[in-house]
ROTITOR-68091 format. One record per residue (C-alpha): residue number from 1; x, y, z. Coordinates in steps of 0.25 Angstrom, whole numbers, always signed. Example, Ala and Ser with C-alpha at 12.3 -4.5 7.8 and 13.67 -1.06 7.14 Angstrom:
# residues 2
k:1 | x:+49 | y:-18 | z:+31
k:2 | x:+55 | y:-4 | z:+29
END
This chain:
# residues 544
k:1 | x:+613 | y:+9 | z:+669
k:2 | x:+600 | y:+15 | z:+674
k:3 | x:+588 | y:+16 | z:+663
k:4 | x:+585 | y:+29 | z:+657
k:5 | x:+571 | y:+28 | z:+664
k:6 | x:+578 | y:+26 | z:+678
k:7 | x:+588 | y:+37 | z:+675
k:8 | x:+576 | y:+47 | z:+671
k:9 | x:+568 | y:+43 | z:+684
k:10 | x:+580 | y:+45 | z:+693
k:11 | x:+583 | y:+59 | z:+687
k:12 | x:+569 | y:+64 | z:+688
k:13 | x:+568 | y:+59 | z:+703
k:14 | x:+581 | y:+66 | z:+706
k:15 | x:+576 | y:+79 | z:+700
k:16 | x:+563 | y:+78 | z:+707
k:17 | x:+571 | y:+75 | z:+720
k:18 | x:+580 | y:+87 | z:+718
k:19 | x:+568 | y:+96 | z:+715
k:20 | x:+561 | y:+92 | z:+728
k:21 | x:+574 | y:+94 | z:+736
k:22 | x:+575 | y:+108 | z:+730
k:23 | x:+561 | y:+111 | z:+733
k:24 | x:+562 | y:+107 | z:+748
k:25 | x:+575 | y:+114 | z:+749
k:26 | x:+569 | y:+127 | z:+745
k:27 | x:+578 | y:+127 | z:+732
k:28 | x:+567 | y:+127 | z:+722
k:29 | x:+571 | y:+141 | z:+717
k:30 | x:+580 | y:+144 | z:+706
k:31 | x:+583 | y:+157 | z:+713
k:32 | x:+578 | y:+164 | z:+726
k:33 | x:+583 | y:+178 | z:+726
k:34 | x:+580 | y:+181 | z:+741
k:35 | x:+583 | y:+168 | z:+749
k:36 | x:+582 | y:+176 | z:+762
k:37 | x:+568 | y:+182 | z:+759
k:38 | x:+556 | y:+179 | z:+769
k:39 | x:+548 | y:+167 | z:+767
k:40 | x:+536 | y:+168 | z:+758
k:41 | x:+523 | y:+171 | z:+763
k:42 | x:+508 | y:+173 | z:+759
k:43 | x:+508 | y:+185 | z:+749
k:44 | x:+499 | y:+197 | z:+753
k:45 | x:+493 | y:+197 | z:+739
k:46 | x:+491 | y:+209 | z:+729
k:47 | x:+486 | y:+221 | z:+736
k:48 | x:+486 | y:+233 | z:+727
k:49 | x:+476 | y:+244 | z:+723
k:50 | x:+477 | y:+258 | z:+716
k:51 | x:+468 | y:+269 | z:+722
k:52 | x:+463 | y:+278 | z:+711
k:53 | x:+454 | y:+290 | z:+713
k:54 | x:+443 | y:+291 | z:+702
k:55 | x:+433 | y:+302 | z:+699
k:56 | x:+418 | y:+298 | z:+699
k:57 | x:+404 | y:+304 | z:+701
k:58 | x:+397 | y:+302 | z:+714
k:59 | x:+382 | y:+300 | z:+713
k:60 | x:+372 | y:+304 | z:+724
k:61 | x:+359 | y:+297 | z:+724
k:62 | x:+347 | y:+298 | z:+733
k:63 | x:+337 | y:+287 | z:+736
k:64 | x:+324 | y:+294 | z:+739
k:65 | x:+310 | y:+288 | z:+743
k:66 | x:+299 | y:+291 | z:+732
k:67 | x:+290 | y:+302 | z:+737
k:68 | x:+300 | y:+307 | z:+748
k:69 | x:+311 | y:+317 | z:+748
k:70 | x:+320 | y:+311 | z:+758
k:71 | x:+333 | y:+304 | z:+753
k:72 | x:+333 | y:+289 | z:+758
k:73 | x:+347 | y:+287 | z:+754
k:74 | x:+359 | y:+294 | z:+748
k:75 | x:+367 | y:+286 | z:+738
k:76 | x:+381 | y:+289 | z:+733
k:77 | x:+386 | y:+281 | z:+721
k:78 | x:+398 | y:+282 | z:+711
k:79 | x:+392 | y:+277 | z:+698
k:80 | x:+382 | y:+282 | z:+688
k:81 | x:+368 | y:+277 | z:+688
k:82 | x:+358 | y:+274 | z:+699
k:83 | x:+363 | y:+268 | z:+712
k:84 | x:+364 | y:+253 | z:+712
k:85 | x:+357 | y:+245 | z:+723
k:86 | x:+370 | y:+243 | z:+729
k:87 | x:+372 | y:+258 | z:+730
k:88 | x:+359 | y:+259 | z:+737
k:89 | x:+363 | y:+248 | z:+747
k:90 | x:+376 | y:+254 | z:+750
k:91 | x:+371 | y:+269 | z:+752
k:92 | x:+356 | y:+266 | z:+757
k:93 | x:+357 | y:+253 | z:+765
k:94 | x:+350 | y:+239 | z:+764
k:95 | x:+336 | y:+244 | z:+767
k:96 | x:+336 | y:+254 | z:+756
k:97 | x:+342 | y:+245 | z:+746
k:98 | x:+332 | y:+234 | z:+749
k:99 | x:+320 | y:+244 | z:+747
k:100 | x:+327 | y:+250 | z:+734
k:101 | x:+328 | y:+236 | z:+728
k:102 | x:+313 | y:+232 | z:+732
k:103 | x:+306 | y:+245 | z:+727
k:104 | x:+298 | y:+244 | z:+714
k:105 | x:+302 | y:+252 | z:+702
k:106 | x:+295 | y:+266 | z:+702
k:107 | x:+288 | y:+272 | z:+690
k:108 | x:+292 | y:+286 | z:+688
k:109 | x:+279 | y:+289 | z:+681
k:110 | x:+272 | y:+289 | z:+695
k:111 | x:+283 | y:+291 | z:+706
k:112 | x:+272 | y:+294 | z:+716
k:113 | x:+270 | y:+279 | z:+716
k:114 | x:+284 | y:+276 | z:+718
k:115 | x:+289 | y:+269 | z:+731
k:116 | x:+303 | y:+267 | z:+736
k:117 | x:+315 | y:+275 | z:+732
k:118 | x:+321 | y:+282 | z:+720
k:119 | x:+335 | y:+287 | z:+717
k:120 | x:+339 | y:+301 | z:+715
k:121 | x:+352 | y:+306 | z:+710
k:122 | x:+356 | y:+318 | z:+719
k:123 | x:+369 | y:+322 | z:+713
k:124 | x:+383 | y:+318 | z:+709
k:125 | x:+397 | y:+323 | z:+712
k:126 | x:+411 | y:+320 | z:+707
k:127 | x:+419 | y:+311 | z:+716
k:128 | x:+432 | y:+303 | z:+717
k:129 | x:+435 | y:+289 | z:+723
k:130 | x:+447 | y:+280 | z:+725
k:131 | x:+446 | y:+267 | z:+717
k:132 | x:+455 | y:+256 | z:+721
k:133 | x:+461 | y:+248 | z:+709
k:134 | x:+467 | y:+234 | z:+710
k:135 | x:+481 | y:+234 | z:+705
k:136 | x:+487 | y:+222 | z:+698
k:137 | x:+495 | y:+213 | z:+708
k:138 | x:+508 | y:+207 | z:+706
k:139 | x:+509 | y:+193 | z:+700
k:140 | x:+519 | y:+181 | z:+698
k:141 | x:+520 | y:+174 | z:+685
k:142 | x:+526 | y:+160 | z:+684
k:143 | x:+534 | y:+154 | z:+672
k:144 | x:+544 | y:+143 | z:+670
k:145 | x:+559 | y:+144 | z:+666
k:146 | x:+566 | y:+133 | z:+658
k:147 | x:+553 | y:+128 | z:+652
k:148 | x:+545 | y:+128 | z:+639
k:149 | x:+530 | y:+128 | z:+638
k:150 | x:+523 | y:+116 | z:+632
k:151 | x:+510 | y:+122 | z:+627
k:152 | x:+505 | y:+108 | z:+623
k:153 | x:+505 | y:+103 | z:+637
k:154 | x:+504 | y:+115 | z:+645
k:155 | x:+517 | y:+113 | z:+652
k:156 | x:+531 | y:+117 | z:+652
k:157 | x:+544 | y:+109 | z:+649
k:158 | x:+557 | y:+113 | z:+655
k:159 | x:+571 | y:+109 | z:+650
k:160 | x:+577 | y:+112 | z:+664
k:161 | x:+572 | y:+113 | z:+678
k:162 | x:+560 | y:+122 | z:+678
k:163 | x:+559 | y:+136 | z:+685
k:164 | x:+546 | y:+142 | z:+689
k:165 | x:+548 | y:+158 | z:+687
k:166 | x:+539 | y:+167 | z:+696
k:167 | x:+539 | y:+181 | z:+691
k:168 | x:+532 | y:+192 | z:+699
k:169 | x:+525 | y:+203 | z:+691
k:170 | x:+522 | y:+217 | z:+697
k:171 | x:+511 | y:+224 | z:+688
k:172 | x:+513 | y:+237 | z:+695
k:173 | x:+524 | y:+245 | z:+688
k:174 | x:+529 | y:+252 | z:+701
k:175 | x:+531 | y:+239 | z:+709
k:176 | x:+538 | y:+226 | z:+708
k:177 | x:+538 | y:+211 | z:+712
k:178 | x:+548 | y:+210 | z:+724
k:179 | x:+547 | y:+195 | z:+727
k:180 | x:+540 | y:+182 | z:+723
k:181 | x:+537 | y:+173 | z:+735
k:182 | x:+530 | y:+160 | z:+735
k:183 | x:+528 | y:+146 | z:+742
k:184 | x:+532 | y:+132 | z:+737
k:185 | x:+526 | y:+121 | z:+745
k:186 | x:+525 | y:+131 | z:+757
k:187 | x:+540 | y:+135 | z:+755
k:188 | x:+542 | y:+150 | z:+752
k:189 | x:+550 | y:+156 | z:+742
k:190 | x:+553 | y:+171 | z:+737
k:191 | x:+561 | y:+178 | z:+726
k:192 | x:+561 | y:+191 | z:+718
k:193 | x:+552 | y:+194 | z:+707
k:194 | x:+555 | y:+182 | z:+700
k:195 | x:+556 | y:+168 | z:+705
k:196 | x:+562 | y:+156 | z:+698
k:197 | x:+558 | y:+143 | z:+705
k:198 | x:+565 | y:+130 | z:+701
k:199 | x:+553 | y:+119 | z:+700
k:200 | x:+555 | y:+105 | z:+706
k:201 | x:+549 | y:+93 | z:+699
k:202 | x:+535 | y:+90 | z:+705
k:203 | x:+525 | y:+79 | z:+706
k:204 | x:+513 | y:+79 | z:+697
k:205 | x:+505 | y:+88 | z:+706
k:206 | x:+516 | y:+99 | z:+706
k:207 | x:+518 | y:+110 | z:+717
k:208 | x:+513 | y:+123 | z:+720
k:209 | x:+521 | y:+136 | z:+721
k:210 | x:+514 | y:+149 | z:+727
k:211 | x:+520 | y:+162 | z:+723
k:212 | x:+518 | y:+177 | z:+724
k:213 | x:+525 | y:+191 | z:+721
k:214 | x:+527 | y:+202 | z:+730
k:215 | x:+527 | y:+216 | z:+725
k:216 | x:+533 | y:+229 | z:+729
k:217 | x:+519 | y:+235 | z:+729
k:218 | x:+518 | y:+228 | z:+743
k:219 | x:+509 | y:+216 | z:+739
k:220 | x:+510 | y:+203 | z:+732
k:221 | x:+504 | y:+195 | z:+721
k:222 | x:+494 | y:+184 | z:+725
k:223 | x:+499 | y:+171 | z:+728
k:224 | x:+500 | y:+162 | z:+715
k:225 | x:+502 | y:+147 | z:+714
k:226 | x:+508 | y:+138 | z:+704
k:227 | x:+507 | y:+123 | z:+703
k:228 | x:+520 | y:+118 | z:+697
k:229 | x:+523 | y:+104 | z:+692
k:230 | x:+536 | y:+100 | z:+686
k:231 | x:+539 | y:+86 | z:+680
k:232 | x:+552 | y:+82 | z:+674
k:233 | x:+555 | y:+72 | z:+663
k:234 | x:+567 | y:+68 | z:+654
k:235 | x:+557 | y:+66 | z:+642
k:236 | x:+565 | y:+54 | z:+638
k:237 | x:+579 | y:+60 | z:+639
k:238 | x:+585 | y:+57 | z:+653
k:239 | x:+596 | y:+67 | z:+650
k:240 | x:+585 | y:+79 | z:+649
k:241 | x:+574 | y:+83 | z:+658
k:242 | x:+562 | y:+91 | z:+656
k:243 | x:+552 | y:+97 | z:+666
k:244 | x:+537 | y:+98 | z:+664
k:245 | x:+532 | y:+110 | z:+672
k:246 | x:+517 | y:+114 | z:+674
k:247 | x:+514 | y:+127 | z:+682
k:248 | x:+500 | y:+130 | z:+686
k:249 | x:+498 | y:+144 | z:+691
k:250 | x:+490 | y:+157 | z:+687
k:251 | x:+503 | y:+164 | z:+686
k:252 | x:+509 | y:+154 | z:+676
k:253 | x:+514 | y:+161 | z:+663
k:254 | x:+520 | y:+149 | z:+656
k:255 | x:+514 | y:+138 | z:+647
k:256 | x:+499 | y:+139 | z:+649
k:257 | x:+493 | y:+129 | z:+659
k:258 | x:+484 | y:+118 | z:+654
k:259 | x:+470 | y:+122 | z:+654
k:260 | x:+461 | y:+120 | z:+667
k:261 | x:+473 | y:+116 | z:+676
k:262 | x:+471 | y:+128 | z:+684
k:263 | x:+456 | y:+125 | z:+686
k:264 | x:+460 | y:+110 | z:+689
k:265 | x:+473 | y:+113 | z:+696
k:266 | x:+478 | y:+101 | z:+688
k:267 | x:+491 | y:+101 | z:+680
k:268 | x:+492 | y:+93 | z:+667
k:269 | x:+500 | y:+80 | z:+667
k:270 | x:+515 | y:+82 | z:+668
k:271 | x:+520 | y:+84 | z:+654
k:272 | x:+507 | y:+89 | z:+649
k:273 | x:+493 | y:+84 | z:+646
k:274 | x:+489 | y:+73 | z:+637
k:275 | x:+488 | y:+77 | z:+622
k:276 | x:+473 | y:+79 | z:+623
k:277 | x:+475 | y:+90 | z:+633
k:278 | x:+486 | y:+96 | z:+626
k:279 | x:+488 | y:+108 | z:+616
k:280 | x:+498 | y:+107 | z:+604
k:281 | x:+506 | y:+118 | z:+599
k:282 | x:+501 | y:+117 | z:+585
k:283 | x:+486 | y:+116 | z:+580
k:284 | x:+491 | y:+105 | z:+570
k:285 | x:+493 | y:+96 | z:+582
k:286 | x:+478 | y:+96 | z:+585
k:287 | x:+475 | y:+91 | z:+571
k:288 | x:+466 | y:+79 | z:+569
k:289 | x:+460 | y:+71 | z:+557
k:290 | x:+449 | y:+63 | z:+564
k:291 | x:+437 | y:+59 | z:+555
k:292 | x:+425 | y:+66 | z:+562
k:293 | x:+412 | y:+61 | z:+557
k:294 | x:+403 | y:+72 | z:+563
k:295 | x:+413 | y:+83 | z:+557
k:296 | x:+413 | y:+76 | z:+544
k:297 | x:+398 | y:+76 | z:+543
k:298 | x:+397 | y:+91 | z:+546
k:299 | x:+408 | y:+94 | z:+536
k:300 | x:+400 | y:+86 | z:+525
k:301 | x:+387 | y:+93 | z:+529
k:302 | x:+393 | y:+106 | z:+528
k:303 | x:+398 | y:+103 | z:+514
k:304 | x:+413 | y:+103 | z:+517
k:305 | x:+415 | y:+89 | z:+512
k:306 | x:+413 | y:+83 | z:+498
k:307 | x:+405 | y:+71 | z:+501
k:308 | x:+400 | y:+69 | z:+486
k:309 | x:+407 | y:+55 | z:+486
k:310 | x:+399 | y:+50 | z:+498
k:311 | x:+386 | y:+43 | z:+494
k:312 | x:+381 | y:+46 | z:+508
k:313 | x:+384 | y:+61 | z:+508
k:314 | x:+395 | y:+59 | z:+518
k:315 | x:+385 | y:+58 | z:+529
k:316 | x:+378 | y:+48 | z:+538
k:317 | x:+364 | y:+48 | z:+543
k:318 | x:+370 | y:+51 | z:+557
k:319 | x:+375 | y:+64 | z:+552
k:320 | x:+390 | y:+59 | z:+553
k:321 | x:+399 | y:+57 | z:+540
k:322 | x:+399 | y:+44 | z:+533
k:323 | x:+412 | y:+37 | z:+529
k:324 | x:+412 | y:+44 | z:+516
k:325 | x:+409 | y:+57 | z:+522
k:326 | x:+420 | y:+55 | z:+532
k:327 | x:+430 | y:+52 | z:+521
k:328 | x:+426 | y:+64 | z:+513
k:329 | x:+427 | y:+74 | z:+525
k:330 | x:+440 | y:+69 | z:+530
k:331 | x:+448 | y:+81 | z:+526
k:332 | x:+437 | y:+91 | z:+530
k:333 | x:+436 | y:+84 | z:+544
k:334 | x:+451 | y:+85 | z:+546
k:335 | x:+452 | y:+99 | z:+542
k:336 | x:+439 | y:+103 | z:+550
k:337 | x:+443 | y:+97 | z:+563
k:338 | x:+457 | y:+103 | z:+563
k:339 | x:+453 | y:+118 | z:+559
k:340 | x:+451 | y:+121 | z:+574
k:341 | x:+464 | y:+117 | z:+579
k:342 | x:+471 | y:+131 | z:+578
k:343 | x:+460 | y:+137 | z:+587
k:344 | x:+460 | y:+125 | z:+596
k:345 | x:+475 | y:+127 | z:+599
k:346 | x:+473 | y:+142 | z:+601
k:347 | x:+462 | y:+140 | z:+610
k:348 | x:+469 | y:+129 | z:+618
k:349 | x:+481 | y:+139 | z:+620
k:350 | x:+472 | y:+150 | z:+625
k:351 | x:+464 | y:+142 | z:+634
k:352 | x:+473 | y:+130 | z:+638
k:353 | x:+462 | y:+120 | z:+634
k:354 | x:+471 | y:+109 | z:+627
k:355 | x:+469 | y:+109 | z:+612
k:356 | x:+468 | y:+94 | z:+610
k:357 | x:+457 | y:+94 | z:+620
k:358 | x:+449 | y:+105 | z:+613
k:359 | x:+451 | y:+98 | z:+599
k:360 | x:+447 | y:+84 | z:+605
k:361 | x:+435 | y:+90 | z:+611
k:362 | x:+430 | y:+97 | z:+598
k:363 | x:+432 | y:+84 | z:+591
k:364 | x:+423 | y:+76 | z:+601
k:365 | x:+413 | y:+87 | z:+603
k:366 | x:+410 | y:+92 | z:+588
k:367 | x:+421 | y:+85 | z:+579
k:368 | x:+425 | y:+100 | z:+576
k:369 | x:+411 | y:+104 | z:+570
k:370 | x:+408 | y:+117 | z:+578
k:371 | x:+393 | y:+118 | z:+575
k:372 | x:+381 | y:+112 | z:+583
k:373 | x:+380 | y:+97 | z:+586
k:374 | x:+367 | y:+89 | z:+585
k:375 | x:+366 | y:+91 | z:+600
k:376 | x:+367 | y:+106 | z:+598
k:377 | x:+381 | y:+107 | z:+605
k:378 | x:+389 | y:+118 | z:+599
k:379 | x:+403 | y:+120 | z:+593
k:380 | x:+416 | y:+112 | z:+593
k:381 | x:+415 | y:+108 | z:+607
k:382 | x:+400 | y:+107 | z:+607
k:383 | x:+396 | y:+117 | z:+617
k:384 | x:+383 | y:+116 | z:+625
k:385 | x:+375 | y:+126 | z:+634
k:386 | x:+381 | y:+118 | z:+646
k:387 | x:+395 | y:+119 | z:+640
k:388 | x:+393 | y:+134 | z:+638
k:389 | x:+388 | y:+136 | z:+652
k:390 | x:+401 | y:+129 | z:+657
k:391 | x:+410 | y:+137 | z:+648
k:392 | x:+404 | y:+150 | z:+653
k:393 | x:+403 | y:+146 | z:+668
k:394 | x:+416 | y:+139 | z:+670
k:395 | x:+425 | y:+148 | z:+662
k:396 | x:+423 | y:+162 | z:+666
k:397 | x:+434 | y:+167 | z:+658
k:398 | x:+428 | y:+162 | z:+645
k:399 | x:+414 | y:+167 | z:+650
k:400 | x:+419 | y:+181 | z:+652
k:401 | x:+426 | y:+180 | z:+638
k:402 | x:+413 | y:+175 | z:+631
k:403 | x:+402 | y:+182 | z:+638
k:404 | x:+404 | y:+196 | z:+633
k:405 | x:+404 | y:+190 | z:+619
k:406 | x:+389 | y:+186 | z:+621
k:407 | x:+384 | y:+196 | z:+632
k:408 | x:+385 | y:+209 | z:+638
k:409 | x:+399 | y:+210 | z:+645
k:410 | x:+393 | y:+216 | z:+658
k:411 | x:+384 | y:+204 | z:+659
k:412 | x:+396 | y:+195 | z:+657
k:413 | x:+403 | y:+201 | z:+669
k:414 | x:+393 | y:+194 | z:+678
k:415 | x:+399 | y:+181 | z:+675
k:416 | x:+392 | y:+169 | z:+669
k:417 | x:+386 | y:+164 | z:+682
k:418 | x:+380 | y:+178 | z:+685
k:419 | x:+373 | y:+179 | z:+671
k:420 | x:+358 | y:+176 | z:+671
k:421 | x:+353 | y:+163 | z:+665
k:422 | x:+349 | y:+169 | z:+653
k:423 | x:+363 | y:+176 | z:+651
k:424 | x:+370 | y:+163 | z:+654
k:425 | x:+362 | y:+155 | z:+643
k:426 | x:+364 | y:+166 | z:+633
k:427 | x:+379 | y:+165 | z:+635
k:428 | x:+379 | y:+150 | z:+634
k:429 | x:+372 | y:+151 | z:+621
k:430 | x:+381 | y:+162 | z:+616
k:431 | x:+393 | y:+153 | z:+619
k:432 | x:+386 | y:+141 | z:+612
k:433 | x:+384 | y:+150 | z:+600
k:434 | x:+398 | y:+155 | z:+600
k:435 | x:+403 | y:+141 | z:+597
k:436 | x:+393 | y:+137 | z:+587
k:437 | x:+400 | y:+137 | z:+574
k:438 | x:+387 | y:+133 | z:+566
k:439 | x:+385 | y:+144 | z:+555
k:440 | x:+376 | y:+142 | z:+543
k:441 | x:+383 | y:+152 | z:+535
k:442 | x:+397 | y:+148 | z:+537
k:443 | x:+405 | y:+138 | z:+529
k:444 | x:+402 | y:+124 | z:+533
k:445 | x:+392 | y:+130 | z:+543
k:446 | x:+403 | y:+133 | z:+553
k:447 | x:+408 | y:+146 | z:+559
k:448 | x:+422 | y:+142 | z:+561
k:449 | x:+425 | y:+155 | z:+569
k:450 | x:+415 | y:+151 | z:+579
k:451 | x:+420 | y:+137 | z:+579
k:452 | x:+434 | y:+143 | z:+582
k:453 | x:+428 | y:+152 | z:+593
k:454 | x:+422 | y:+139 | z:+599
k:455 | x:+435 | y:+133 | z:+601
k:456 | x:+439 | y:+143 | z:+612
k:457 | x:+425 | y:+142 | z:+618
k:458 | x:+426 | y:+127 | z:+620
k:459 | x:+440 | y:+128 | z:+626
k:460 | x:+434 | y:+138 | z:+636
k:461 | x:+423 | y:+128 | z:+639
k:462 | x:+433 | y:+117 | z:+642
k:463 | x:+440 | y:+127 | z:+652
k:464 | x:+426 | y:+129 | z:+658
k:465 | x:+424 | y:+114 | z:+659
k:466 | x:+438 | y:+111 | z:+665
k:467 | x:+434 | y:+122 | z:+676
k:468 | x:+421 | y:+115 | z:+679
k:469 | x:+427 | y:+101 | z:+679
k:470 | x:+438 | y:+106 | z:+689
k:471 | x:+427 | y:+112 | z:+698
k:472 | x:+419 | y:+99 | z:+698
k:473 | x:+432 | y:+92 | z:+702
k:474 | x:+435 | y:+102 | z:+713
k:475 | x:+420 | y:+101 | z:+718
k:476 | x:+421 | y:+85 | z:+719
k:477 | x:+435 | y:+83 | z:+724
k:478 | x:+437 | y:+96 | z:+733
k:479 | x:+450 | y:+99 | z:+726
k:480 | x:+456 | y:+104 | z:+713
k:481 | x:+453 | y:+96 | z:+701
k:482 | x:+468 | y:+93 | z:+698
k:483 | x:+469 | y:+87 | z:+712
k:484 | x:+459 | y:+76 | z:+708
k:485 | x:+461 | y:+74 | z:+693
k:486 | x:+472 | y:+74 | z:+683
k:487 | x:+472 | y:+85 | z:+672
k:488 | x:+468 | y:+76 | z:+661
k:489 | x:+457 | y:+70 | z:+669
k:490 | x:+452 | y:+84 | z:+672
k:491 | x:+451 | y:+87 | z:+657
k:492 | x:+443 | y:+75 | z:+655
k:493 | x:+433 | y:+79 | z:+666
k:494 | x:+432 | y:+92 | z:+659
k:495 | x:+428 | y:+85 | z:+647
k:496 | x:+417 | y:+78 | z:+654
k:497 | x:+413 | y:+91 | z:+660
k:498 | x:+413 | y:+97 | z:+646
k:499 | x:+405 | y:+85 | z:+639
k:500 | x:+396 | y:+80 | z:+650
k:501 | x:+395 | y:+91 | z:+660
k:502 | x:+399 | y:+94 | z:+674
k:503 | x:+388 | y:+85 | z:+680
k:504 | x:+394 | y:+73 | z:+673
k:505 | x:+408 | y:+76 | z:+677
k:506 | x:+405 | y:+80 | z:+691
k:507 | x:+396 | y:+68 | z:+694
k:508 | x:+407 | y:+59 | z:+689
k:509 | x:+418 | y:+66 | z:+697
k:510 | x:+410 | y:+66 | z:+709
k:511 | x:+407 | y:+51 | z:+708
k:512 | x:+421 | y:+47 | z:+705
k:513 | x:+426 | y:+55 | z:+717
k:514 | x:+415 | y:+50 | z:+726
k:515 | x:+421 | y:+36 | z:+723
k:516 | x:+435 | y:+41 | z:+726
k:517 | x:+439 | y:+39 | z:+712
k:518 | x:+451 | y:+46 | z:+706
k:519 | x:+446 | y:+57 | z:+697
k:520 | x:+452 | y:+52 | z:+684
k:521 | x:+444 | y:+52 | z:+671
k:522 | x:+444 | y:+37 | z:+671
k:523 | x:+437 | y:+37 | z:+685
k:524 | x:+428 | y:+49 | z:+683
k:525 | x:+423 | y:+44 | z:+669
k:526 | x:+417 | y:+32 | z:+676
k:527 | x:+408 | y:+40 | z:+684
k:528 | x:+402 | y:+48 | z:+673
k:529 | x:+387 | y:+46 | z:+673
k:530 | x:+380 | y:+39 | z:+661
k:531 | x:+376 | y:+52 | z:+655
k:532 | x:+390 | y:+57 | z:+656
k:533 | x:+398 | y:+46 | z:+651
k:534 | x:+399 | y:+51 | z:+636
k:535 | x:+409 | y:+60 | z:+642
k:536 | x:+419 | y:+48 | z:+644
k:537 | x:+421 | y:+46 | z:+629
k:538 | x:+421 | y:+61 | z:+627
k:539 | x:+432 | y:+63 | z:+636
k:540 | x:+440 | y:+51 | z:+631
k:541 | x:+438 | y:+55 | z:+617
k:542 | x:+444 | y:+69 | z:+619
k:543 | x:+455 | y:+65 | z:+628
k:544 | x:+459 | y:+53 | z:+619
END
């Protein structure tokens, strides 16, 4: 009789072989409604505009030389206010534009001394013009059948063979999706407004499906891609199989993908990431009861702990808590370190940053005391000005969300890199202040509302750091980050970037790559320069 392990291996191998045969035989589909359809081709893409006639006022301006009556240039514009330099360039030419920019301001108190040109509003008249409005294009959404989402590991588990469902959506009411087409490994497929594709078991790298929708409008959606990985296991019961499915696509509408996988093009390990990169379903699962000396000392100094029984007042000369102080503060320390668990879980679900990672980072950075450190780093995650700069530069979505809270929204629309140096510095300081929960008039000297707000800020800062770390990988290797390193190691590189900065990470990656070393954490950490080696314990402590 064969062993259970041997039986399991043979069944999995047979399933893998059958799946591959189906793929190469063109039978990967559950249903193909139109088998006689023409082969798939590159889509034309969306091409839809609506022309609207709008009323406006036409303004006529003259550009006249001071002291002369002749009009040098006639300018026609469709907006209030003076003509812009761009208007003058278009209607008057480059020479006049250059003269207009170079001429000195004129004092109207003595126009006889004025040189150059002045603008005169000659008249207005009502007018109409056609305005082209871009209409929303069709899209395709990707979901799974026969599968349940597992939010703790950002994957889906299927009790039967998984089916990828592609659904075409036409946003214009008078039109409809007439077909979905696509390519799998260069082989075309086509179906009606919904495709149901039976997925084969894959290797760890998965495979790519390209797909698009054709509309009765006469155009198509853009071409979308999905990186799909399918693994099968019996979970210890050889009579029952389960499929783990990960789908990475902009059109994916199932379980949220793990954070940063799109930037890195790296899927988490089959079956989900390790616990430190996971998010539980309940905040209670984040609970800890670690004895933090730094936190205990803050609570003692804030008067939250009764240390009358301690002859030393519960504190040591190095500002930490003494043994007596630690014992007296035990319950308070446990309660304090767990009070942020609910907001950590909520932020993790919103941003995709693993909840355990966030909590571990706060534990190492601040021991959950969200004020200012002795080094003047700020908040639960100890934000610095360099860290604020990274968050605002490498996470544009967060920048556009935060900037209007601190500056004029019109200035914010320029983008962080196009702000002046003074504006950038002002915004960095505003972000630092936003996460500083120090408050002299608040209970225990801490503003908990500001501390809770900071949890989201640090999650977005981590997203920014994973983007920057991924870009460093691309610059050094010439390919995507996921091609050169694993999902877990890329997170460790991100923590180096967060803690020690991109210079430390970039130099270590470059040195390891130059020695033809595989870019694993174990290898790259050996190339961290002496000033950067504190990041080794930092990463190991968070990922423990």
